[in-house]
N, C-alpha and C positions, 0 to 999 in steps of 0.2 A: 504493499499500499504506499503510495507516494504521499509525503507530508508537504504541506505548504510552507514556504519560507516565512510567512506571517506567523505561523505557530511558534517560531523560535525567537520572536521579538516581543518587546513590551507592547501591549495593546494600545491602540489609538483611543483617545477620548472621543466622546460623541461630537464635540466641537471640531476636533481634528478630522473626523469623518465628514462633517459638513464642509469643511475647507477642502478636503480631498475630492469631494464631488465636483467642486469648481476648478480645482487644479487639473482634474481629468479633462476638462473641456478647454483648457488653455486660458482661463480667465486670469486677469492680472490681480495683484493684491488689492488695488483700489476697487476694482469691480467686485471682488469677493466681499470686501469691507462694506460696500454699499448694500449688497444683497443680504448680508447677515446682520447689518446694523451695528457693526463694530469698527474700530479704527484699523487702518491699513497696517499699522505697526503691530497691532495684535494679530492680524492675519499673518504677517511676516514672522511673528513669534511662533505661531502654530506650525507654519511651514518649516521653520528651523527645528522645532521639536520633532516633527515627523521625520525630517531628514536624519536627525541624530538617532532616533529610535530605529529607523530602517537601514541605516548605514549608507545613505545617499549624500553625495557632495553637492549635487545641483537639483533644481526643481525639475528639470527634464528627466533626471534619474528617478525621481519620485514617480513621475508619470509612467515611465517604463515599468517600474516596480508594480504600480497599481494595475496596469494593463496585464502584466504577467500573472498577477494574483486574482484577476477577475473583479477588481474594484470598479467603482463607477456606479452611476445610477441610471442605467438604461430605461428602467421602468418609469422613471420620472420624466423621460424624454429630454434630458439635458442636451442643449445644442448651443454652441458658442454664438452663432449669429442671432438666434432667437433671444438668448440671454442678453447680448449687447443691445439689441433693439429695445428690450424691456428696460434696461438700465438707462438708456438714452431718453426714453419716454418719461421715466420717473424723475430723472435729474434735469430734464430740459436740455440735454446734449452737452453736459459739462465736458470741456476739453481736457485732454491729458490722461484719459483713461485708456 
């Protein structure tokens, strides 16, 4: 029986899993912050924590890890284009996201 790599690391918190959903679609820290109602620095902290727990040096490595482990929220239909359109509508098109 094959064991998952995730079985050998410290589990992610529920908030880290929320952030992971957005990391999986390529959202920026600012976009994630707006969506979750937290600061972008808090998002960056969660990403840093996940990288440390999972042994990843870069955000792109997190994405690869999540893909290999079946993370993501396909059932919620996460899509970057749809997500960015919703953020733009909510913020009135704030530049720099």
